[in-house]
Each structure stands twice: as structure tokens, then as C-alpha cells.
C-alpha positions as CSV (number, residue, x, y, z in Angstrom):
1,M,0.0,0.0,0.0
2,K,2.9,2.4,0.8
3,I,4.2,2.2,-2.8
4,I,0.8,3.0,-4.2
5,K,0.5,6.0,-1.9
6,V,4.0,7.2,-3.0
7,I,3.1,6.8,-6.7
8,V,-0.2,8.6,-6.3
9,F,1.5,11.4,-4.2
10,I,4.0,12.0,-7.0
11,F,1.4,11.7,-9.7
12,L,-0.8,14.4,-8.0
13,L,2.2,16.8,-8.0
14,V,2.7,16.4,-11.8
15,P,0.4,19.4,-12.6
16,I,2.7,21.7,-10.5
17,F,5.8,20.3,-12.2
18,I,4.2,21.0,-15.6
19,L,3.2,24.6,-14.5
20,V,6.8,25.3,-13.3
21,Y,8.1,23.8,-16.5
22,F,5.8,26.1,-18.6
23,G,6.9,29.1,-16.4
24,F,10.6,28.4,-17.0
25,N,10.0,28.0,-20.7
26,D,7.8,31.0,-21.2
27,N,4.7,29.0,-22.1
28,L,2.2,30.7,-19.8
29,T,0.4,32.6,-22.7
30,A,0.1,36.4,-23.1
31,D,-1.6,36.7,-19.7
32,P,0.4,34.4,-17.4
33,V,-1.5,35.4,-14.2
34,E,-4.8,34.5,-15.8
35,Y,-3.3,31.3,-17.1
36,I,-2.0,30.2,-13.7
37,L,-5.3,31.2,-12.0
38,H,-7.3,29.1,-14.5
39,Y,-4.8,26.2,-14.3
40,T,-4.7,26.0,-10.5
41,G,-8.5,26.4,-10.4
42,L,-9.0,23.5,-12.9
43,W,-6.7,21.3,-11.0
44,S,-8.5,22.2,-7.8
45,I,-11.8,21.0,-9.1
46,R,-10.3,17.9,-10.7
47,M,-8.7,16.9,-7.4
48,L,-12.1,17.5,-5.7
49,M,-13.9,15.3,-8.3
50,L,-11.2,12.6,-7.8
51,T,-11.7,12.7,-4.1
52,L,-15.4,12.3,-4.5
53,A,-14.9,9.4,-6.9
54,M,-13.0,7.3,-4.4
55,T,-16.1,6.0,-2.5
56,P,-18.0,4.9,-5.6
57,L,-14.8,3.3,-7.0
58,K,-14.4,1.4,-3.7
59,N,-18.1,0.3,-3.7
60,I,-18.0,-0.8,-7.4
61,T,-14.6,-2.6,-7.2
62,K,-14.7,-3.7,-3.6
63,Q,-11.1,-2.5,-3.3
64,F,-10.5,-0.5,-0.1
65,V,-7.3,1.0,-1.6
66,F,-9.5,3.8,-2.9
67,L,-10.6,4.8,0.7
68,R,-7.0,4.8,1.8
69,L,-6.1,7.3,-0.9
70,R,-9.1,9.5,-0.4
71,R,-7.7,11.5,2.5
72,M,-4.4,12.2,0.8
73,I,-6.2,13.3,-2.4
74,G,-8.5,15.5,-0.2
75,L,-5.4,17.2,1.2
76,Y,-4.2,17.8,-2.4
77,V,-7.6,19.5,-3.0
78,F,-6.8,21.9,-0.1
79,F,-3.3,22.4,-1.5
80,Y,-4.5,23.3,-5.0
81,V,-7.3,25.5,-3.8
82,S,-4.9,27.3,-1.5
83,L,-2.5,27.7,-4.3
84,H,-5.3,29.1,-6.5
85,L,-6.2,31.6,-3.8
86,L,-2.6,32.6,-3.3
87,V,-2.1,33.2,-7.0
88,Y,-5.2,35.4,-7.0
89,I,-4.1,37.4,-3.8
90,W,-0.5,37.7,-4.8
91,L,-0.2,37.8,-8.5
92,D,-3.6,39.3,-9.4
93,L,-4.2,41.6,-6.5
94,G,-0.6,42.3,-5.3
95,F,-1.6,41.5,-1.7
96,E,-4.0,44.5,-1.7
97,F,-6.4,43.0,0.9
98,S,-8.8,45.9,0.5
99,H,-9.4,44.7,-3.1
100,L,-9.8,41.1,-1.9
101,W,-12.6,42.1,0.6
102,K,-14.2,44.3,-2.0
103,D,-14.2,41.3,-4.5
104,I,-15.5,38.9,-1.9
105,L,-18.4,41.3,-1.2
106,E,-19.2,42.3,-4.7
107,R,-18.4,39.3,-6.9
108,P,-20.6,36.3,-6.2
109,Y,-18.2,33.8,-7.9
110,I,-15.3,35.0,-5.6
111,T,-17.7,34.9,-2.6
112,V,-18.6,31.2,-3.1
113,G,-15.0,30.3,-4.1
114,F,-13.6,31.9,-0.9
115,L,-16.4,30.3,1.2
116,A,-15.4,26.9,-0.3
117,W,-11.8,27.5,0.7
118,L,-12.9,28.5,4.2
119,L,-14.9,25.3,4.5
120,L,-11.9,23.3,3.4
121,I,-9.7,24.5,6.3
122,P,-11.3,22.4,9.0
123,L,-11.3,19.4,6.7
124,A,-7.5,19.8,6.1
125,V,-6.8,20.4,9.8
126,T,-8.8,17.4,10.9
127,S,-7.4,15.0,8.3
128,N,-4.9,13.2,10.5
129,K,-5.4,10.1,12.6
130,K,-5.2,11.9,15.9
131,M,-8.1,14.3,15.0
132,I,-10.1,11.4,13.6
133,R,-9.8,9.6,16.9
134,K,-10.4,12.7,18.9
135,L,-13.6,13.8,17.0
136,G,-15.0,10.3,16.6
137,K,-18.4,10.3,14.9
138,K,-18.3,14.1,14.7
139,W,-15.3,13.7,12.2
140,K,-17.5,12.0,9.7
141,A,-20.2,14.6,10.0
142,L,-17.7,17.4,9.6
143,H,-16.2,15.9,6.5
144,K,-19.7,15.7,4.9
145,S,-19.3,19.4,4.3
146,V,-17.3,18.3,1.2
147,Y,-20.6,18.1,-0.5
148,V,-21.4,21.7,0.1
149,I,-17.8,22.6,-0.9
150,T,-18.4,20.7,-4.2
151,I,-21.5,22.7,-5.0
152,L,-19.8,25.9,-4.1
153,A,-16.8,25.0,-6.3
154,C,-19.1,24.2,-9.3
155,L,-21.0,27.5,-8.8
156,H,-17.6,29.4,-8.6
157,F,-16.6,27.9,-11.9
158,I,-20.0,28.4,-13.6
159,W,-20.3,32.0,-12.5
160,L,-16.7,32.8,-13.4
161,V,-17.1,31.8,-17.0
162,K,-18.8,34.4,-19.2
163,N,-19.3,32.8,-22.5
164,D,-18.6,29.1,-23.0
165,L,-20.2,27.2,-20.2
166,L,-19.5,23.7,-21.5
167,E,-16.4,23.1,-19.4
168,P,-17.9,24.1,-16.0
169,L,-21.1,22.3,-16.8
170,I,-19.1,19.1,-17.5
171,Y,-17.6,19.3,-14.0
172,A,-20.9,20.2,-12.5
173,T,-22.5,17.2,-14.2
174,F,-19.8,14.9,-12.9
175,A,-20.2,16.4,-9.4
176,F,-24.0,15.9,-9.6
177,V,-23.6,12.2,-10.6
178,L,-21.2,11.6,-7.7
179,L,-23.4,13.4,-5.2
180,F,-26.5,11.6,-6.6
181,Y,-24.8,8.3,-6.3
182,R,-24.3,9.0,-2.6
183,L,-27.9,10.1,-2.1
184,I,-29.1,6.8,-3.7
185,R,-26.9,4.7,-1.5
186,F,-28.0,6.7,1.6
187,Y,-31.7,6.1,0.9
188,R,-31.0,2.4,0.1
189,S,-29.3,1.9,3.5
């Protein structure tokens, strides 16, 4: 199992290696800040979908390896979302926090994106064995907030895009299928 975790750990870092490679080779398009923002945002939502897919994959294949990877992938979600937010605050706003608060209050897509990040913080903080033991049944209830985070992330992406909604709707559809799968299993049990 350890070797699988190491392979997945490295695999999930590949998008960052690619981004750094593009940066060093001047391949970040005419607007590098927007490119990096979009890139880190896309990988945030991809990691989120991958995390949500672990339970159905375990149920379908009866392989518990998927559940053992879920927490690590979830921490990658927090990493990529935090990187996405950092790029926005640093490269786009130049650490002008007055602009950040103004954007949070006036732009709904930033409001829901920021809220999703805030909701991820307790999940990341409590994603270790000590906190799982300490919180007991409350841990599972707390981590169900990932469903709200998923909806917020999809809204963030849909509201951000101005013209071609195809890509955000594909992710939203995938999220809906994963959440609907859980709802069906909940009512069956």
C-alpha cells in the first residue's frame, strides 16, 4: 500500500511540475496570471472530483485501496485550492487585501470560491489520525461538508465563465452524478 501512496502522491504533483516547466520555458500565454489562475483552479476542481470518486470506486470494485487514498487526495484539494487563492491574492491583487474584501463582497463567484476555501480549512486540519480519533463520529459529520464545498466550487466555476459554459457544466454534471450516487446509497441503506 505504501508504494501505491507514494506513486499517487508524486502523480498528484505532476500538474505543479508542468506549471513550473511552462513558467521556466515562457509557455504561460500572453496573460500568465490568468493562465496560472485558471490552471490551478482547474486542478483544484479535478482533485475535488477525484476525491469524491474514491467512494464509488471502492463500492464498485470492492477495493479498499481507494478509501486509503481519499484523505491524501483531499489534502491535495486543499493544496491546489490554497495555491489558486494565493495566486489570486499575490499575482492578481498584489496583496491588496482591501481589493480582496471588495471582490468577496461584490463578486458572487469570488464569494462562493472563498467560502469553499474556508470550509476546506477544518477538513484539512482534521485529516490526521489523531483528529479522527479525537472527533469520533463528529469527524464524519464534519467531512460531509465536502458536498457543500463541491456545490460551491461548481458555482464558482460556472459564475466565473462568461461565454462558453461547456467546461464548467461538464464538471458540475460529474459532481451531480457523484453526489446523486451517494444520495441513492444513503436512501437504500
